[in-house]
N, CA, C and O atoms as a MOPAC input file, in Angstrom:
PM7 MOZYME 1SCF
protein

 N     -3.25200 1     6.49800 1     2.04100 1
 C     -3.29000 1     7.08100 1     3.35600 1
 C     -1.89900 1     6.97900 1     3.97800 1
 O     -1.20300 1     5.97900 1     3.80300 1
 N     -1.51000 1     7.99600 1     4.68700 1
 C     -0.19200 1     7.99000 1     5.31300 1
 C     -0.07400 1     6.78400 1     6.23300 1
 O     -0.97200 1     6.50500 1     7.02700 1
 N      1.02700 1     6.08100 1     6.12100 1
 C      1.26500 1     4.90300 1     6.94600 1
 C      1.02900 1     3.60000 1     6.21100 1
 O      1.50400 1     2.55200 1     6.64800 1
 N      0.29700 1     3.64400 1     5.09100 1
 C      0.13100 1     2.43800 1     4.27800 1
 C      1.48900 1     2.05600 1     3.71300 1
 O      2.29300 1     2.91900 1     3.35900 1
 N      1.73900 1     0.74600 1     3.63200 1
 C      2.99200 1     0.30900 1     3.02700 1
 C      2.79500 1    -1.04200 1     2.37100 1
 O      1.89100 1    -1.80100 1     2.72000 1
 N      3.66000 1    -1.32300 1     1.41500 1
 C      3.63200 1    -2.58500 1     0.69000 1
 C      5.02800 1    -3.18300 1     0.74400 1
 O      6.01200 1    -2.50700 1     0.44400 1
 N      5.11200 1    -4.45400 1     1.12800 1
 C      6.37100 1    -5.19000 1     1.13500 1
 C      6.38800 1    -6.11200 1    -0.07100 1
 O      5.41300 1    -6.81700 1    -0.32700 1
 N      7.47900 1    -6.11200 1    -0.80900 1
 C      7.62500 1    -6.97200 1    -1.97200 1
 C      8.85000 1    -7.84800 1    -1.73800 1
 O      9.94800 1    -7.33600 1    -1.51800 1
 N      8.66800 1    -9.16300 1    -1.78600 1
 C      9.77100 1   -10.10400 1    -1.62400 1
 C     10.08100 1   -10.66600 1    -3.01000 1
 O      9.20900 1   -11.23600 1    -3.66600 1
 N     11.33500 1   -10.50100 1    -3.45000 1
 C     11.73900 1   -10.85800 1    -4.80300 1
 C     12.86800 1   -11.89200 1    -4.75400 1
 O     13.79500 1   -11.77300 1    -3.95300 1
 N     12.77700 1   -12.90300 1    -5.61600 1
 C     13.83000 1   -13.90700 1    -5.76000 1
 C     14.95800 1   -13.29600 1    -6.59700 1
 O     14.73300 1   -12.85300 1    -7.72400 1
 N     16.17400 1   -13.27600 1    -6.03500 1
 C     17.31100 1   -12.68600 1    -6.74600 1
 C     18.22200 1   -13.72800 1    -7.37700 1
 O     19.21000 1   -13.37300 1    -8.02000 1
 N     17.91400 1   -14.99200 1    -7.20700 1
 C     18.76500 1   -16.04900 1    -7.73400 1
 C     19.66000 1   -16.63000 1    -6.65700 1
 O     19.84100 1   -17.84600 1    -6.59600 1
 N     20.22100 1   -15.79000 1    -5.81300 1
 C     21.06800 1   -16.22700 1    -4.69200 1
 C     20.32700 1   -16.19100 1    -3.37200 1
 O     20.91100 1   -16.49900 1    -2.33300 1
 N     19.08900 1   -15.83200 1    -3.38500 1
 C     18.29400 1   -15.69200 1    -2.16900 1
 C     17.10600 1   -14.79600 1    -2.46800 1
 O     16.60800 1   -14.74500 1    -3.59200 1
 N     16.66500 1   -14.09100 1    -1.43700 1
 C     15.54200 1   -13.17600 1    -1.62500 1
 C     15.93200 1   -11.79400 1    -1.12800 1
 O     16.81700 1   -11.64300 1    -0.28500 1
 N     15.25500 1   -10.79300 1    -1.66800 1
 C     15.45300 1    -9.41600 1    -1.23400 1
 C     14.08900 1    -8.79300 1    -1.01300 1
 O     13.16400 1    -9.00600 1    -1.79700 1
 N     13.96900 1    -8.02400 1     0.05700 1
 C     12.70500 1    -7.39100 1     0.41000 1
 C     12.77100 1    -5.89500 1     0.13700 1
 O     13.73200 1    -5.22600 1     0.51800 1
 N     11.74400 1    -5.37700 1    -0.52400 1
 C     11.61300 1    -3.95100 1    -0.79900 1
 C     10.34900 1    -3.46000 1    -0.10400 1
 O      9.35400 1    -4.18100 1    -0.03500 1
 N     10.38800 1    -2.23300 1     0.41100 1
 C      9.22200 1    -1.64000 1     1.07100 1
 C      8.95700 1    -0.29100 1     0.42500 1
 O      9.85400 1     0.54400 1     0.31100 1
 N      7.71100 1    -0.08700 1     0.00300 1
 C      7.28000 1     1.20800 1    -0.51500 1
 C      6.13000 1     1.66200 1     0.37200 1
 O      5.14900 1     0.93900 1     0.54900 1
 N      6.25600 1     2.87100 1     0.93100 1
 C      5.27500 1     3.35700 1     1.90200 1
 C      4.76900 1     4.74200 1     1.51900 1
 O      5.45300 1     5.51200 1     0.84500 1
 N      3.54500 1     5.03700 1     1.97000 1
 C      2.98300 1     6.38000 1     1.81600 1
 C      3.54800 1     7.21600 1     2.95700 1
 O      3.15900 1     7.02800 1     4.11000 1
 N      4.46100 1     8.13500 1     2.65300 1
 C      5.22300 1     8.83300 1     3.68500 1
 C      4.59400 1    10.12600 1     4.18700 1
 O      4.95000 1    10.59800 1     5.26600 1
 N      3.67000 1    10.70800 1     3.43200 1
 C      3.05600 1    11.97400 1     3.84700 1
 C      1.54100 1    11.85200 1     3.78200 1
 O      1.00400 1    10.96700 1     3.11500 1
 N      0.86400 1    12.74500 1     4.48000 1
 C     -0.59400 1    12.75200 1     4.48500 1
 C     -1.11500 1    12.98900 1     3.07100 1
 O     -0.57600 1    13.82200 1     2.34200 1
 N     -2.15400 1    12.26600 1     2.68300 1
 C     -2.75300 1    12.42700 1     1.37100 1
 C     -2.15800 1    11.53000 1     0.31100 1
 O     -2.66000 1    11.48700 1    -0.81200 1
 N     -1.11100 1    10.82100 1     0.63700 1
 C     -0.51300 1     9.91100 1    -0.33700 1
 C     -1.02100 1     8.50000 1    -0.11300 1
 O     -1.47000 1     8.15000 1     0.97800 1
 N     -0.94300 1     7.69600 1    -1.16100 1
 C     -1.39600 1     6.31000 1    -1.07200 1
 C     -0.42700 1     5.43800 1    -1.85900 1
 O      0.42200 1     5.93800 1    -2.59700 1
 N     -0.56700 1     4.12700 1    -1.69100 1
 C      0.27700 1     3.18200 1    -2.40900 1
 C     -0.61500 1     2.39000 1    -3.35300 1
 O     -1.59000 1     1.77500 1    -2.92100 1
 N     -0.28400 1     2.40400 1    -4.64700 1
 C     -1.03600 1     1.67300 1    -5.66400 1
 C     -0.21800 1     0.49000 1    -6.15100 1
 O      0.99600 1     0.58500 1    -6.32700 1
 N     -0.91100 1    -0.64000 1    -6.37000 1
 C     -0.27700 1    -1.83900 1    -6.90800 1
 C     -0.98800 1    -2.19900 1    -8.19900 1
 O     -2.21700 1    -2.27100 1    -8.23200 1
 N     -0.22600 1    -2.42600 1    -9.26700 1
 C     -0.82300 1    -2.84200 1   -10.52900 1
 C      0.02400 1    -3.95100 1   -11.14300 1
 O      1.24300 1    -3.99500 1   -10.97800 1
 N     -0.65500 1    -4.83900 1   -11.85000 1
 C      0.01800 1    -5.94600 1   -12.52200 1
 C     -0.43600 1    -5.98300 1   -13.96400 1
 O     -1.63400 1    -5.99800 1   -14.24500 1
 N      0.53200 1    -5.99800 1   -14.89400 1
 C      0.19500 1    -6.11900 1   -16.31100 1
 C      1.40200 1    -6.61800 1   -17.08500 1
 O      2.53400 1    -6.20100 1   -16.83900 1
 N      1.14300 1    -7.51300 1   -18.01800 1
 C      2.16300 1    -8.04300 1   -18.91800 1
 C      3.41400 1    -8.54800 1   -18.20700 1
 O      4.53600 1    -8.29900 1   -18.64900 1
 N      3.21000 1    -9.25800 1   -17.10800 1
 C      4.34500 1    -9.85400 1   -16.41200 1
 C      5.15000 1    -8.91400 1   -15.54600 1
 O      6.23400 1    -9.27100 1   -15.08500 1
 N      4.63400 1    -7.70600 1   -15.31600 1
 C      5.31900 1    -6.71700 1   -14.48700 1
 C      4.40900 1    -6.31800 1   -13.32700 1
 O      3.23100 1    -6.02100 1   -13.52600 1
 N      4.96000 1    -6.31400 1   -12.12300 1
 C      4.24900 1    -5.81600 1   -10.94200 1
 C      4.81600 1    -4.43500 1   -10.64700 1
 O      6.02700 1    -4.28000 1   -10.48500 1
 N      3.94600 1    -3.43200 1   -10.57700 1
 C      4.38000 1    -2.06200 1   -10.33100 1
 C      3.74300 1    -1.56600 1    -9.04300 1
 O      2.52500 1    -1.63400 1    -8.87900 1
 N      4.56900 1    -1.06800 1    -8.12900 1
 C      4.10300 1    -0.52300 1    -6.85600 1
 C      4.53900 1     0.93400 1    -6.81100 1
 O      5.72300 1     1.23800 1    -6.95800 1
 N      3.56400 1     1.85000 1    -6.60300 1
 C      3.86200 1     3.28400 1    -6.65000 1
 C      3.28800 1     4.01000 1    -5.45000 1
 O      2.19100 1     3.70200 1    -4.98500 1
 N      4.04700 1     4.98100 1    -4.95300 1
 C      3.51700 1     5.93700 1    -3.98300 1
 C      2.96100 1     7.09200 1    -4.80600 1
 O      3.67900 1     7.67400 1    -5.62000 1
 N      1.68700 1     7.43100 1    -4.60400 1
 C      0.98800 1     8.37700 1    -5.45900 1
 C      0.38200 1     9.49400 1    -4.61400 1
 O     -0.11000 1     9.24900 1    -3.51300 1
 N      0.41900 1    10.74200 1    -5.14300 1
 C     -0.20300 1    11.87900 1    -4.46100 1
 C     -1.71000 1    11.88100 1    -4.70000 1
 O     -2.23500 1    11.04200 1    -5.43100 1
 N     -2.39100 1    12.82800 1    -4.07900 1
 C     -3.85000 1    12.96300 1    -4.26800 1
 C     -4.21800 1    13.19200 1    -5.72900 1
 O     -5.26600 1    12.73600 1    -6.18800 1
 N     -3.37000 1    13.88700 1    -6.44800 1
 C     -3.66200 1    14.21100 1    -7.85100 1
 C     -3.28700 1    13.08400 1    -8.80300 1
 O     -3.56100 1    13.17100 1   -10.00000 1
 N     -2.66400 1    12.02700 1    -8.28600 1
 C     -2.30800 1    10.89300 1    -9.12500 1
 C     -0.89600 1    10.91300 1    -9.65400 1
 O     -0.52700 1    10.06200 1   -10.46300 1
 N     -0.08900 1    11.87700 1    -9.21000 1
 C      1.29700 1    11.96100 1    -9.66700 1
 C      2.15500 1    10.97300 1    -8.88300 1
 O      2.18400 1    11.03200 1    -7.65400 1
 N      2.85200 1    10.07000 1    -9.56400 1
 C      3.69700 1     9.10400 1    -8.84900 1
 C      4.93600 1     9.77700 1    -8.25400 1
 O      5.58600 1    10.60100 1    -8.89900 1
 N      5.24700 1     9.40700 1    -7.01000 1
 C      6.42500 1     9.93900 1    -6.32500 1
 C      7.56800 1     8.93800 1    -6.42300 1
 O      8.66500 1     9.27500 1    -6.86900 1
 N      7.30200 1     7.70100 1    -6.00300 1
 C      8.29000 1     6.62100 1    -6.09800 1
 C      7.62000 1     5.42200 1    -6.72800 1
 O      6.45400 1     5.13800 1    -6.45400 1
 N      8.34900 1     4.72100 1    -7.56700 1
 C      7.79300 1     3.54900 1    -8.24000 1
 C      8.82000 1     2.43100 1    -8.23300 1
 O     10.01100 1     2.65400 1    -8.44600 1
 N      8.32800 1     1.21200 1    -7.98000 1
 C      9.16400 1     0.02500 1    -8.09000 1
 C      8.52900 1    -0.92200 1    -9.08700 1
 O      7.33100 1    -1.19500 1    -9.01000 1
 N      9.32500 1    -1.43100 1   -10.03100 1
 C      8.81900 1    -2.37400 1   -11.03000 1
 C      9.58000 1    -3.68500 1   -10.87200 1
 O     10.80700 1    -3.70400 1   -10.77500 1
 N      8.82900 1    -4.77400 1   -10.84900 1
 C      9.41200 1    -6.09200 1   -10.62200 1
 C      8.82200 1    -7.07900 1   -11.61500 1
 O      7.65200 1    -6.97100 1   -11.98200 1
 N      9.62900 1    -8.04400 1   -12.05200 1
 C      9.13000 1    -9.10700 1   -12.91600 1
 C      8.21000 1   -10.00000 1   -12.08300 1
 O      8.59400 1   -10.45800 1   -11.00700 1
 N      7.00600 1   -10.24400 1   -12.57700 1
 C      6.02600 1   -11.03100 1   -11.82400 1
 C      6.53500 1   -12.44500 1   -11.54700 1
 O      6.20200 1   -13.02400 1   -10.51300 1
 N      7.32800 1   -13.00200 1   -12.44200 1
 C      7.85400 1   -14.34900 1   -12.25000 1
 C      8.83600 1   -14.41300 1   -11.08100 1
 O      9.04200 1   -15.48500 1   -10.51100 1
 N      9.44600 1   -13.28200 1   -10.71500 1
 C     10.42500 1   -13.23600 1    -9.62400 1
 C      9.81400 1   -12.83600 1    -8.28500 1
 O     10.46000 1   -12.98200 1    -7.24700 1
 N      8.57600 1   -12.33100 1    -8.29300 1
 C      7.92800 1   -11.89300 1    -7.04700 1
 C      7.44500 1   -13.11200 1    -6.28700 1
 O      6.63500 1   -13.88900 1    -6.79300 1
 N      7.94500 1   -13.27900 1    -5.06900 1
 C      7.54600 1   -14.38500 1    -4.21000 1
 C      6.32200 1   -13.99600 1    -3.38700 1
 O      5.37300 1   -14.77100 1    -3.27000 1
 N      6.35000 1   -12.79600 1    -2.82100 1
 C      5.23200 1   -12.34100 1    -1.98400 1
 C      5.06500 1   -10.83500 1    -2.12900 1
 O      6.03200 1   -10.09700 1    -2.31700 1
 N      3.81700 1   -10.40500 1    -2.03800 1
 C      3.48500 1    -8.99100 1    -2.05200 1
 C      2.48800 1    -8.79700 1    -0.91600 1
 O      1.35900 1    -9.28400 1    -0.98600 1
 N      2.90100 1    -8.09000 1     0.12600 1
 C      2.08700 1    -7.95100 1     1.33100 1
 C      1.72400 1    -6.48700 1     1.51900 1
 O      2.60000 1    -5.62400 1     1.58400 1
 N      0.42200 1    -6.21200 1     1.60500 1
 C     -0.05400 1    -4.84800 1     1.83400 1
 C     -0.36900 1    -4.67500 1     3.31000 1
 O     -1.10700 1    -5.46800 1     3.89500 1
 N      0.20300 1    -3.61700 1     3.91600 1
 C     -0.02400 1    -3.31000 1     5.32000 1
 C     -0.79400 1    -1.98900 1     5.40700 1
 O     -0.24200 1    -0.93800 1     5.08200 1
 N     -2.06000 1    -2.02500 1     5.84100 1
 C     -2.79900 1    -0.76100 1     5.98400 1
 C     -2.26700 1     0.03700 1     7.16900 1
 O     -1.63800 1    -0.51800 1     8.07000 1
 N     -2.52300 1     1.33700 1     7.16100 1
 C     -2.09200 1     2.19900 1     8.26100 1
 C     -2.82000 1     1.80000 1     9.53000 1
 O     -3.99100 1     1.42200 1     9.50000 1
 N     -2.11000 1     1.88900 1    10.64500 1
 C     -2.71700 1     1.56200 1    11.92600 1
 C     -3.46500 1     2.77200 1    12.47100 1
 O     -3.05900 1     3.91600 1    12.26800 1
 N     -4.56000 1     2.49800 1    13.16100 1
 C     -5.30800 1     3.57100 1    13.81000 1
 C     -4.49800 1     4.08300 1    14.99800 1
 O     -3.90500 1     3.28000 1    15.71900 1
 N     -4.45600 1     5.39400 1    15.22300 1
 C     -3.79400 1     5.90300 1    16.42600 1
 C     -4.45800 1     5.30200 1    17.66800 1
 O     -5.67400 1     5.10900 1    17.69600 1
 N     -3.66500 1     5.01200 1    18.67900 1
 C     -4.17900 1     4.30300 1    19.85700 1
 C     -5.26300 1     5.08200 1    20.60100 1
 O     -6.12800 1     4.46800 1    21.22600 1
 N     -5.24300 1     6.40300 1    20.55300 1
 C     -6.23300 1     7.19700 1    21.26800 1
 C     -7.56100 1     7.33400 1    20.53900 1
 O     -8.55800 1     7.72100 1    21.14900 1
 N     -7.59600 1     7.02900 1    19.25300 1
 C     -8.80900 1     7.20500 1    18.46500 1
 C     -9.54200 1     5.89400 1    18.32400 1
 O     -8.93600 1     4.84700 1    18.09700 1
 N    -10.85600 1     5.96200 1    18.46100 1
 C    -11.70000 1     4.79400 1    18.27000 1
 C    -12.77400 1     5.15600 1    17.25900 1
 O    -13.17000 1     6.31800 1    17.18000 1
 N    -13.25000 1     4.20200 1    16.49100 1
 C    -14.30400 1     4.51200 1    15.53500 1
 C    -15.57100 1     4.97900 1    16.25000 1
 O    -15.92200 1     4.47800 1    17.31800 1
 N    -16.23400 1     5.93300 1    15.64500 1
 C    -17.43700 1     6.49000 1    16.23600 1
 C    -18.60500 1     5.54100 1    16.02500 1
 O    -18.89200 1     5.13600 1    14.89800 1
 N    -19.27400 1     5.18900 1    17.11100 1
 C    -20.41800 1     4.29200 1    17.04600 1
 C    -21.64600 1     5.06600 1    17.49900 1
 O    -21.66200 1     5.63100 1    18.59300 1
 N    -22.66600 1     5.09300 1    16.66400 1
 C    -23.90200 1     5.80000 1    16.99200 1
 C    -24.96300 1     4.75400 1    17.28800 1
 O    -25.25600 1     3.89700 1    16.45300 1
 N    -25.53400 1     4.83000 1    18.47700 1
 C    -26.56900 1     3.87100 1    18.87300 1
 C    -27.91000 1     4.58500 1    19.02200 1
 O    -27.97900 1     5.75600 1    19.39600 1
 N    -28.94500 1     3.86100 1    18.72400 1
 C    -30.31600 1     4.36700 1    18.87700 1
 C    -30.54200 1     5.64800 1    18.08700 1
 O    -31.21400 1     6.56200 1    18.56700 1
 N    -29.99600 1     5.72200 1    16.90000 1
 C    -30.17300 1     6.89100 1    16.05300 1
 C    -31.49300 1     6.76100 1    15.30700 1
 O    -31.78700 1     5.70600 1    14.74400 1
 N    -32.27700 1     7.80800 1    15.29900 1
 C    -33.54300 1     7.79900 1    14.58900 1
 C    -33.30300 1     7.78400 1    13.07900 1
 O    -32.30800 1     8.33100 1    12.60400 1
 N    -34.18000 1     7.18200 1    12.35200 1
 C    -34.05400 1     7.11200 1    10.91000 1
 C    -34.21200 1     8.50100 1    10.30600 1
 O    -35.00200 1     9.30600 1    10.79800 1
 N    -33.46600 1     8.78400 1     9.24300 1
 C    -33.55600 1    10.06700 1     8.57800 1
 C    -34.64700 1    10.08100 1     7.50100 1
 O    -34.91800 1    11.12800 1     6.91200 1
 N    -35.26700 1     8.94400 1     7.24400 1
 C    -36.29900 1     8.86600 1     6.22200 1
 C    -37.66100 1     9.18700 1     6.75900 1
 O    -38.64000 1     9.16400 1     6.01400 1

């Protein structure tokens, strides 16, 4: 979803470095996968085509923080009260 982002904090030996990968357009999402000592973070389209990808050694990753998109301030979730059963 647009606005989702992932922060990756990596140990560089002399300190730490922070990388941010975000879903920049509507319909895109951020996927995180871990396999064989590699953490991969990708911005992906609806069809599954990767746009941007970051690969990091799992041993060097200090933190991986996922930030979901914020709801627009004017929109509130729809709450239905006293709705009759459809069954």
